[in-house]
TORVEXTOR-581639 format. One line per field, with one value per residue: residue number from 0; residue in three letters; x negated, y negated, z negated of N, C-alpha, C in turn. Coordinates in steps of 0.2 Angstrom, whole numbers, plus 5000, padded with zeros to 4 digits. Last residue first. Layout:
<recs>
vexvex = c(NUM ...) .
palo = c(ALA ...) .
n.px = c(X ...) .
n.py = c(Y ...) .
n.pz = c(Z ...) .
ca.px = c(X ...) .
ca.py = c(Y ...) .
ca.pz = c(Z ...) .
c.px = c(X ...) .
c.py = c(Y ...) .
c.pz = c(Z ...) .
</recs>
This chain:
<recs>
vexvex = c(319 318 317 316 315 314 313 312 311 310 309 308 307 306 305 304 303 302 301 300 299 298 297 296 295 294 293 292 291 290 289 288 287 286 285 284 283 282 281 280 279 278 277 276 275 274 273 272 271 270 269 268 267 266 265 264 263 262 261 260 259 258 257 256 255 254 253 252 251 250 249 248 247 246 245 244 243 242 241 240 239 238 237 236 235 234 233 232 231 230 229 228 227 226 225 224 223 222 221 220 219 218 217 216 215 214 213 212 211 210 209 208 207 206 205 204 203 202 201 200 199 198 197 196 195 194 193 192 191 190 189 188 187 186 185 184 183 182 181 180 179 178 177 176 175 174 173 172 171 170 169 168 167 166 165 164 163 162 161 160 159 158 157 156 155 154 153 152 151 150 149 148 147 146 145 144 143 142 141 140 139 138 137 136 135 134 133 132 131 130 129 128 127 126 125 124 123 122 121 120 119 118 117 116 115 114 113 112 111 110 109 108 107 106 105 104 103 102 101 100 99 98 97 96 95 94 93 92 91 90 89 88 87 86 85 84 83 82 81 80 79 78 77 76 75 74 73 72 71 70 69 68 67 66 65 64 63 62 61 60 59 58 57 56 55 54 53 52 51 50 49 48 47 46 45 44 43 42 41 40 39 38 37 36 35 34 33 32 31 30 29 28 27 26 25 24 23 22 21 20 19 18 17 16 15 14 13 12 11 10 9 8 7 6 5 4 3 2 1 0) .
palo = c(ARG THR PRO ALA GLY GLN ASP GLU ILE ALA ARG LEU GLU ALA HIS VAL MET MET ARG VAL MET GLU GLU PHE GLY VAL LYS PRO LEU TRP GLY LEU VAL ARG ALA ALA LYS GLY ALA ASP GLY VAL ILE GLU VAL PRO GLU ALA ALA ARG PHE ALA ASP PRO ASP GLU THR VAL PHE SER ARG TYR ASP LEU GLY VAL HIS GLY PHE ALA CYS ALA CYS LEU ASP ARG VAL SER HIS THR ARG GLY THR ALA VAL VAL TYR ASP ALA PRO ALA GLU ALA GLN LEU MET ARG TRP MET ALA GLU VAL SER ASP GLY ALA TYR GLY TRP ASP ARG ARG ALA GLU LEU ASN GLY LEU SER LEU ARG GLU LEU ARG GLY VAL LYS ALA GLU ALA ALA ALA ARG ALA ILE LYS ARG THR VAL PHE ALA PRO GLY ARG LEU PRO SER GLU HIS ASN TYR LEU ILE ALA SER CYS ALA PHE VAL GLY TYR ARG GLU ARG TYR ILE ASP ILE MET ALA HIS ALA TYR LEU LYS ALA ALA GLY TYR PRO SER ARG PRO ARG PHE PRO THR SER GLU ASN GLN PRO THR GLN GLN ALA LEU GLY PHE LEU GLU SER SER SER ALA GLN ALA PHE ARG THR HIS PRO SER ALA ALA ARG ILE ALA GLU LEU ILE ARG GLY VAL ALA LEU GLY ASN ILE ASP GLY ILE GLU LEU PRO ARG ASP TYR MET GLY ALA GLY SER SER PHE ALA ALA PHE ASN TYR LEU GLU GLN PRO GLN GLU THR GLN LEU LEU GLY GLU ILE VAL SER PRO ASP ILE LEU ASP TRP ALA VAL VAL PRO VAL ASP LEU GLY THR PRO GLY ARG GLY SER ARG SER THR GLY ILE VAL ARG TYR GLY LYS GLU LEU LEU LEU ARG ALA ALA MET GLN GLY ASP GLN GLY THR ILE GLY THR VAL ILE THR THR LYS ALA SER MET) .
n.px = c(4372 4376 4392 4398 4399 4394 4381 4380 4380 4369 4359 4362 4358 4344 4340 4342 4332 4320 4320 4318 4305 4298 4299 4292 4282 4277 4268 4263 4251 4243 4234 4237 4230 4231 4244 4251 4246 4252 4265 4275 4290 4302 4313 4310 4321 4334 4345 4362 4376 4382 4394 4407 4412 4405 4400 4392 4392 4384 4385 4376 4365 4357 4355 4348 4340 4339 4331 4338 4347 4336 4330 4340 4344 4333 4332 4344 4340 4322 4310 4294 4282 4278 4285 4285 4286 4278 4277 4273 4266 4256 4240 4236 4249 4259 4270 4266 4269 4282 4284 4278 4288 4299 4295 4293 4307 4312 4302 4307 4311 4314 4325 4335 4347 4352 4365 4377 4387 4395 4404 4402 4413 4413 4407 4405 4396 4384 4377 4386 4383 4370 4372 4381 4371 4362 4371 4375 4362 4360 4370 4379 4389 4384 4368 4353 4347 4338 4333 4325 4324 4321 4310 4309 4300 4300 4294 4290 4285 4280 4283 4280 4289 4285 4281 4292 4303 4302 4301 4314 4322 4319 4326 4339 4342 4340 4350 4361 4358 4360 4374 4379 4367 4354 4340 4326 4310 4294 4281 4272 4272 4278 4285 4276 4287 4297 4308 4323 4336 4331 4324 4331 4332 4322 4324 4321 4321 4309 4302 4294 4288 4290 4286 4298 4312 4322 4320 4315 4325 4336 4331 4331 4345 4350 4345 4351 4365 4365 4363 4371 4382 4386 4386 4396 4406 4407 4409 4416 4406 4393 4388 4393 4385 4369 4368 4378 4376 4365 4352 4338 4325 4315 4304 4294 4292 4306 4313 4326 4333 4332 4337 4350 4354 4353 4362 4374 4375 4379 4390 4387 4383 4390 4384 4382 4367 4361 4347 4345 4344 4351 4361 4370 4368 4377 4388 4392 4398 4388 4372 4355 4343 4328 4314 4298 4286 4278 4279 4292 4300 4296 4302 4315 4318 4317 4328 4338 4337 4339 4353 4362 4362 4355 4355 4340 4330 4318 4305 4291 4278 4275 4262 4246) .
n.py = c(4340 4353 4358 4374 4386 4397 4394 4386 4395 4403 4393 4391 4404 4403 4392 4399 4409 4402 4395 4406 4410 4398 4398 4411 4418 4432 4443 4452 4466 4481 4491 4502 4500 4486 4483 4491 4488 4475 4469 4466 4457 4451 4446 4440 4447 4450 4442 4437 4441 4429 4418 4413 4405 4393 4388 4373 4367 4358 4345 4337 4344 4346 4334 4338 4342 4355 4359 4356 4367 4377 4371 4370 4383 4388 4382 4387 4400 4400 4412 4420 4431 4444 4449 4468 4484 4497 4514 4531 4542 4554 4551 4543 4533 4531 4528 4516 4508 4508 4500 4488 4485 4482 4469 4461 4460 4454 4443 4441 4433 4437 4425 4417 4404 4392 4392 4404 4404 4392 4385 4372 4361 4357 4360 4355 4347 4353 4355 4363 4374 4377 4378 4391 4400 4400 4404 4417 4423 4422 4430 4442 4444 4445 4453 4448 4444 4434 4441 4447 4455 4459 4474 4491 4503 4517 4533 4545 4562 4576 4590 4600 4604 4598 4585 4580 4583 4575 4562 4562 4562 4549 4542 4546 4541 4527 4524 4526 4516 4504 4506 4506 4497 4496 4506 4505 4512 4506 4503 4508 4500 4484 4468 4454 4459 4470 4475 4476 4481 4485 4494 4497 4486 4486 4501 4510 4518 4531 4541 4556 4566 4583 4596 4603 4605 4612 4612 4599 4592 4595 4590 4577 4573 4577 4568 4557 4559 4556 4541 4533 4542 4545 4533 4526 4534 4531 4516 4505 4491 4486 4481 4469 4458 4468 4482 4493 4510 4516 4521 4521 4531 4537 4549 4556 4566 4577 4588 4589 4600 4599 4586 4589 4598 4591 4581 4590 4597 4588 4576 4563 4554 4552 4550 4550 4545 4535 4531 4513 4498 4485 4475 4480 4495 4510 4522 4531 4527 4528 4532 4534 4534 4537 4532 4535 4522 4510 4499 4494 4504 4500 4487 4491 4499 4490 4481 4490 4494 4481 4478 4492 4502 4513 4523 4531 4534 4545 4547 4554 4548 4552 4563 4561) .
n.pz = c(4444 4456 4463 4465 4472 4467 4468 4458 4447 4449 4447 4433 4429 4431 4423 4411 4411 4412 4401 4392 4396 4393 4378 4375 4388 4396 4391 4377 4380 4379 4378 4370 4358 4355 4358 4350 4337 4336 4335 4322 4323 4311 4301 4285 4273 4271 4283 4282 4291 4303 4305 4310 4301 4303 4318 4324 4341 4355 4361 4357 4354 4365 4377 4393 4404 4406 4396 4384 4384 4380 4369 4359 4358 4352 4340 4335 4332 4331 4333 4329 4335 4339 4350 4352 4349 4340 4346 4345 4357 4366 4374 4385 4393 4401 4393 4389 4400 4400 4389 4392 4403 4396 4389 4400 4404 4393 4382 4365 4349 4334 4327 4314 4310 4312 4316 4313 4329 4339 4352 4363 4373 4387 4402 4416 4421 4424 4412 4405 4412 4408 4394 4394 4399 4388 4377 4382 4382 4368 4363 4374 4383 4396 4396 4406 4416 4413 4397 4381 4366 4349 4349 4350 4349 4359 4357 4367 4371 4377 4366 4357 4348 4336 4339 4348 4341 4330 4335 4341 4330 4325 4334 4333 4320 4322 4329 4320 4311 4319 4322 4309 4299 4292 4290 4286 4287 4281 4292 4303 4314 4306 4303 4293 4280 4269 4268 4279 4283 4298 4305 4317 4323 4333 4343 4358 4372 4375 4387 4391 4404 4409 4407 4405 4411 4403 4389 4386 4392 4385 4372 4375 4378 4365 4357 4363 4359 4345 4347 4355 4356 4343 4335 4343 4339 4326 4326 4332 4328 4323 4334 4341 4340 4343 4355 4365 4367 4380 4390 4393 4394 4407 4411 4424 4434 4436 4443 4449 4444 4430 4428 4432 4422 4411 4413 4413 4401 4391 4391 4387 4395 4407 4423 4441 4448 4460 4471 4474 4477 4470 4473 4459 4451 4454 4449 4440 4428 4418 4427 4432 4445 4451 4461 4464 4462 4466 4458 4461 4454 4441 4441 4444 4433 4422 4425 4424 4410 4404 4407 4415 4425 4420 4410 4414 4426 4431 4444 4453 4462 4479 4484 4492) .
ca.px = c(4370 4373 4387 4399 4401 4401 4383 4378 4386 4375 4360 4362 4364 4348 4339 4346 4339 4322 4321 4325 4311 4298 4302 4300 4283 4281 4266 4268 4253 4249 4231 4240 4230 4224 4238 4252 4245 4245 4264 4267 4286 4297 4313 4311 4314 4331 4340 4355 4372 4380 4388 4403 4415 4403 4406 4391 4394 4385 4389 4382 4369 4361 4354 4354 4340 4344 4329 4333 4350 4341 4325 4336 4348 4335 4327 4343 4346 4329 4313 4301 4284 4275 4279 4287 4286 4283 4275 4278 4266 4262 4244 4233 4243 4253 4270 4267 4261 4279 4287 4276 4281 4299 4296 4287 4301 4313 4305 4303 4314 4308 4324 4329 4345 4345 4359 4371 4386 4390 4404 4400 4409 4415 4406 4411 4402 4388 4374 4386 4390 4371 4368 4383 4377 4360 4368 4380 4367 4355 4370 4374 4392 4387 4375 4357 4351 4344 4331 4330 4321 4326 4314 4310 4304 4298 4299 4288 4290 4277 4286 4275 4289 4288 4278 4284 4302 4302 4296 4308 4322 4317 4319 4336 4343 4335 4344 4360 4358 4353 4369 4380 4373 4361 4345 4332 4316 4299 4285 4272 4275 4275 4286 4280 4286 4290 4306 4316 4335 4337 4321 4328 4338 4320 4326 4323 4322 4317 4302 4301 4286 4292 4281 4294 4307 4322 4323 4311 4318 4336 4333 4325 4340 4353 4344 4344 4363 4365 4359 4364 4379 4386 4382 4389 4404 4406 4403 4416 4412 4397 4385 4397 4391 4373 4367 4373 4380 4367 4359 4341 4332 4317 4311 4295 4287 4303 4307 4321 4332 4329 4330 4346 4353 4349 4355 4373 4373 4371 4389 4391 4378 4392 4383 4387 4371 4363 4352 4342 4345 4345 4354 4370 4368 4371 4386 4389 4402 4394 4376 4361 4347 4334 4318 4304 4289 4278 4273 4285 4299 4294 4296 4312 4319 4313 4321 4337 4337 4333 4347 4360 4366 4352 4358 4347 4331 4324 4307 4299 4280 4277 4269 4250) .
ca.py = c(4333 4351 4354 4368 4380 4396 4399 4383 4390 4405 4396 4386 4402 4408 4392 4393 4412 4406 4391 4402 4415 4401 4393 4409 4414 4427 4437 4448 4459 4477 4485 4501 4506 4490 4479 4492 4495 4476 4474 4466 4463 4449 4452 4438 4445 4448 4447 4435 4442 4436 4419 4418 4412 4397 4391 4379 4367 4364 4351 4334 4342 4352 4336 4336 4335 4351 4360 4351 4361 4377 4372 4364 4378 4391 4381 4380 4399 4399 4405 4419 4425 4442 4444 4462 4480 4491 4507 4526 4539 4551 4555 4550 4534 4532 4535 4521 4509 4511 4507 4491 4486 4488 4475 4463 4463 4460 4444 4441 4434 4438 4431 4417 4411 4393 4390 4401 4405 4397 4386 4379 4363 4353 4361 4359 4344 4352 4350 4356 4372 4375 4373 4384 4398 4398 4397 4412 4422 4420 4424 4440 4443 4439 4453 4450 4451 4432 4440 4444 4454 4455 4468 4484 4499 4509 4528 4540 4558 4570 4586 4597 4608 4605 4588 4580 4587 4582 4565 4561 4568 4555 4541 4546 4548 4531 4524 4530 4522 4506 4506 4511 4497 4493 4503 4505 4510 4510 4500 4511 4507 4488 4475 4457 4455 4467 4473 4477 4478 4483 4491 4503 4488 4484 4495 4510 4511 4529 4534 4552 4561 4576 4591 4602 4601 4612 4618 4606 4592 4597 4597 4579 4573 4581 4575 4557 4559 4563 4546 4531 4538 4550 4539 4524 4534 4538 4520 4512 4493 4490 4486 4476 4458 4462 4479 4487 4504 4516 4521 4514 4531 4532 4548 4552 4565 4570 4589 4583 4599 4606 4588 4584 4600 4597 4579 4585 4600 4590 4583 4568 4556 4549 4554 4549 4550 4535 4535 4520 4503 4490 4474 4476 4488 4507 4517 4534 4527 4531 4527 4537 4532 4540 4531 4537 4528 4516 4504 4491 4504 4507 4488 4486 4502 4496 4479 4487 4499 4485 4473 4487 4496 4509 4516 4531 4529 4545 4545 4554 4550 4547 4560 4562) .
ca.pz = c(4444 4450 4464 4460 4475 4467 4473 4463 4448 4450 4454 4438 4427 4434 4430 4413 4411 4418 4406 4392 4397 4400 4383 4374 4382 4397 4396 4381 4377 4381 4381 4377 4362 4354 4360 4357 4340 4336 4340 4323 4324 4317 4306 4292 4275 4265 4282 4282 4284 4301 4302 4314 4301 4297 4315 4320 4334 4350 4364 4359 4348 4363 4370 4389 4403 4411 4402 4386 4385 4386 4374 4361 4361 4359 4345 4336 4338 4328 4335 4328 4333 4333 4351 4349 4355 4340 4346 4344 4351 4364 4369 4384 4388 4404 4396 4384 4398 4406 4389 4388 4405 4399 4385 4396 4409 4395 4389 4370 4356 4338 4329 4318 4311 4308 4320 4310 4321 4337 4345 4362 4366 4381 4396 4414 4418 4430 4417 4403 4413 4415 4396 4392 4403 4395 4377 4381 4389 4373 4361 4369 4376 4394 4396 4399 4417 4417 4404 4385 4372 4354 4346 4354 4344 4359 4355 4364 4369 4377 4371 4362 4354 4336 4335 4349 4348 4329 4332 4345 4335 4321 4332 4339 4321 4317 4333 4327 4309 4317 4328 4313 4303 4289 4294 4282 4290 4280 4288 4295 4314 4310 4302 4299 4286 4271 4262 4278 4276 4294 4299 4312 4319 4327 4341 4351 4370 4372 4383 4389 4399 4409 4408 4399 4413 4411 4393 4383 4394 4392 4373 4372 4383 4372 4356 4364 4366 4348 4342 4353 4363 4348 4334 4343 4346 4327 4323 4335 4330 4318 4332 4342 4337 4343 4348 4364 4365 4374 4390 4391 4391 4403 4411 4418 4429 4436 4439 4451 4452 4433 4427 4435 4429 4412 4413 4419 4408 4392 4394 4382 4389 4402 4416 4434 4446 4454 4470 4472 4482 4468 4475 4465 4450 4452 4453 4445 4433 4417 4423 4429 4439 4450 4455 4467 4461 4470 4456 4463 4462 4444 4440 4448 4440 4422 4424 4430 4415 4403 4408 4410 4426 4426 4409 4412 4422 4429 4436 4452 4456 4474 4484 4486) .
c.px = c(4363 4372 4383 4393 4402 4404 4391 4382 4385 4381 4367 4363 4366 4355 4344 4346 4343 4329 4323 4325 4317 4304 4302 4302 4290 4284 4270 4265 4258 4249 4238 4237 4232 4224 4232 4247 4246 4242 4256 4266 4279 4293 4308 4310 4315 4323 4337 4350 4365 4376 4387 4397 4412 4406 4404 4398 4393 4387 4390 4387 4375 4367 4360 4351 4346 4345 4333 4331 4345 4343 4331 4333 4345 4340 4329 4338 4345 4334 4320 4303 4291 4277 4276 4283 4289 4281 4280 4275 4272 4262 4251 4237 4242 4247 4263 4266 4261 4272 4283 4278 4277 4292 4296 4289 4295 4309 4306 4307 4307 4310 4316 4328 4339 4343 4352 4365 4379 4390 4400 4400 4408 4412 4408 4412 4407 4395 4380 4383 4390 4378 4369 4379 4380 4366 4366 4377 4371 4358 4365 4373 4385 4389 4378 4364 4355 4349 4338 4328 4327 4322 4317 4313 4304 4302 4297 4294 4288 4283 4283 4278 4283 4287 4280 4280 4295 4301 4296 4302 4316 4318 4316 4328 4338 4335 4339 4354 4357 4352 4362 4375 4374 4367 4351 4337 4321 4306 4291 4277 4276 4276 4280 4281 4279 4290 4299 4313 4328 4335 4326 4327 4336 4326 4323 4324 4325 4316 4309 4299 4293 4291 4283 4288 4302 4316 4321 4314 4314 4328 4333 4326 4333 4348 4346 4341 4356 4363 4359 4360 4372 4381 4381 4384 4397 4403 4402 4410 4411 4404 4388 4394 4394 4379 4372 4373 4375 4372 4361 4349 4334 4324 4312 4302 4288 4297 4303 4314 4326 4328 4328 4339 4350 4348 4351 4365 4371 4370 4381 4390 4382 4388 4384 4385 4376 4368 4354 4348 4342 4347 4348 4363 4368 4372 4381 4388 4399 4398 4383 4365 4353 4338 4325 4309 4296 4282 4274 4279 4293 4294 4293 4305 4315 4313 4316 4331 4336 4332 4341 4354 4365 4356 4355 4349 4338 4326 4314 4301 4287 4279 4270 4257) .
c.py = c(4332 4343 4352 4364 4374 4390 4400 4387 4387 4400 4399 4388 4395 4406 4397 4392 4405 4408 4395 4398 4411 4406 4394 4404 4413 4424 4432 4443 4456 4471 4480 4495 4506 4496 4483 4488 4494 4483 4475 4471 4461 4455 4449 4444 4444 4445 4445 4441 4440 4435 4426 4420 4417 4404 4396 4381 4373 4363 4357 4339 4338 4349 4340 4337 4333 4344 4357 4352 4355 4371 4373 4365 4372 4385 4383 4378 4392 4399 4406 4412 4425 4435 4442 4456 4473 4487 4502 4520 4534 4548 4551 4554 4541 4534 4537 4528 4515 4513 4511 4499 4489 4490 4482 4469 4465 4464 4452 4442 4436 4439 4431 4424 4412 4400 4390 4398 4401 4398 4392 4380 4371 4354 4356 4361 4348 4349 4349 4352 4365 4372 4372 4378 4392 4396 4395 4405 4417 4418 4420 4433 4442 4438 4447 4449 4452 4438 4437 4443 4452 4454 4464 4479 4492 4506 4521 4536 4552 4564 4579 4592 4605 4608 4596 4584 4585 4586 4572 4564 4567 4561 4547 4547 4550 4539 4528 4530 4528 4513 4508 4512 4503 4494 4501 4501 4510 4508 4505 4508 4510 4495 4478 4464 4453 4464 4470 4473 4479 4479 4488 4500 4494 4484 4493 4503 4511 4522 4532 4546 4557 4572 4584 4597 4599 4609 4618 4612 4598 4596 4599 4587 4576 4580 4578 4564 4560 4563 4552 4535 4537 4548 4544 4530 4531 4538 4527 4516 4501 4493 4489 4482 4466 4463 4472 4486 4499 4510 4521 4515 4524 4532 4542 4551 4561 4571 4582 4585 4595 4604 4594 4584 4595 4599 4585 4583 4596 4594 4585 4575 4560 4550 4549 4554 4548 4540 4535 4524 4510 4496 4479 4475 4485 4499 4513 4528 4530 4532 4531 4531 4535 4537 4534 4537 4529 4522 4510 4495 4501 4507 4495 4487 4497 4498 4485 4484 4496 4491 4477 4483 4490 4502 4511 4524 4529 4539 4545 4551 4549 4551 4556 4559) .
c.pz = c(4442 4450 4457 4461 4471 4470 4473 4469 4455 4451 4454 4445 4432 4434 4434 4420 4413 4417 4413 4398 4397 4401 4390 4378 4381 4390 4397 4386 4381 4377 4383 4381 4369 4359 4360 4360 4347 4339 4341 4328 4325 4316 4311 4296 4282 4267 4275 4280 4286 4294 4301 4311 4305 4297 4309 4318 4331 4344 4359 4361 4351 4358 4368 4382 4398 4408 4408 4393 4387 4388 4381 4367 4364 4362 4352 4341 4340 4334 4332 4330 4333 4332 4346 4351 4353 4346 4345 4343 4350 4357 4368 4379 4388 4400 4400 4387 4393 4403 4394 4387 4400 4402 4389 4392 4405 4399 4390 4377 4361 4345 4333 4321 4316 4308 4318 4315 4319 4330 4344 4354 4367 4375 4391 4407 4417 4428 4423 4408 4411 4415 4403 4394 4401 4399 4384 4381 4387 4380 4366 4369 4372 4386 4394 4400 4411 4418 4407 4392 4377 4361 4351 4350 4346 4354 4355 4362 4365 4377 4372 4368 4359 4343 4335 4345 4350 4336 4331 4341 4340 4325 4329 4338 4327 4318 4329 4330 4315 4315 4325 4318 4307 4293 4291 4285 4285 4284 4287 4290 4307 4310 4308 4299 4287 4278 4263 4272 4274 4288 4294 4305 4314 4322 4334 4349 4363 4370 4381 4385 4397 4403 4408 4400 4408 4414 4401 4387 4392 4394 4380 4374 4382 4377 4362 4362 4367 4355 4345 4349 4361 4354 4339 4341 4347 4335 4325 4332 4333 4321 4326 4339 4336 4338 4348 4356 4363 4373 4383 4390 4389 4401 4405 4417 4423 4431 4439 4449 4453 4441 4430 4434 4434 4419 4413 4418 4413 4399 4395 4384 4385 4395 4411 4429 4440 4453 4463 4471 4480 4472 4473 4467 4457 4452 4450 4450 4439 4424 4423 4426 4437 4444 4456 4461 4464 4468 4461 4462 4465 4452 4442 4448 4445 4429 4425 4430 4422 4408 4408 4411 4421 4427 4414 4410 4420 4425 4436 4444 4456 4468 4479 4486) .
</recs>
C-alpha cells in the first residue's frame, strides 16, 4: 500500500513543523505550503508557495496530489498582534479557510480537513471551563476571523459532506514557538540570565493565567480527529491554567535562578482581563478520540529553556 499523502499549510510555523514531523514519523508523504515556497530548516519535504489569497494554487495542488488529509496552520498569529491589520487577518484567518474548503469540494472531495482554530473564539466567555457547546463571543479581529472559518467548516460539513474538523486549540507551546510570544521570551530570558547576558525582562501582568499545553500534543489531537469515523469539532486543552508568574518561576528555576531578580511588570503592557478564566474542557476529545495531553506544563517549560541554552552554546557562549 502506498503512503498516505497530506498537505500541511503554514509548514514553517511551530504547529506546521510539529505536524509535519508527526506525519513523517507515521509514514505519510508530506507536502507543505508557505508564503515564500521555502520550508523550515531540517525538514526535507517539498514546499509550494501559496499566500492563501489565490484559490487556484490550492485547487491545483489538490487536483494534482489528491491528498488523503490536509492540515491548515497558515494564519496570522494570536497574542499582541491579534488586533493589528484586521482586514488582512479576516482574509487570511477567515476567508482563506473558505477557499480551502471550496477547493476540496471541487477538486478532491475525499480529502479530510483539519483546521487549527483557537480558544479566542470564546473571547468574553460567560462560563468556565469552556467546551464545544459554550457560546462564542470573540473580542478581536483574530477571534472573529477564526469564528468565520469555524462556521464555514460546519457549513461545508453539513451541506457538502466534506470531512472537516475544527480543533479549538488553547495556548500550546514548544521550542519552535516564535520569539514574539511570551513563553519564548521567558525561556530565552532564563537562558540568557544563566550565562550572564540578561539584566531585566519587562512583562505585562504576571498574574494573567492561560491553559498552556504542548504543541506536539495539540497536533496529535488534530491527527486523531482525521482518523475518526465521523468529522466533528473538538476543544484541545489541558484543563489547567498557570500564571505568567508560574511560567517565570519554572523557567528561571530550571537554571537555578530566582525570576524575581530579573523580571519586572510593566502596567502599560497589561491586556484586558477576561471576565472568567479561559480554560478548556477536552472531555470530548478524551472520550471520542482517546486523546489526553502527554507533556505537562513544567516539562514543556524546561524543554523550551533547554533549547534556548543549546542555542546559546551553539553561538559560542559557555553556560555557568
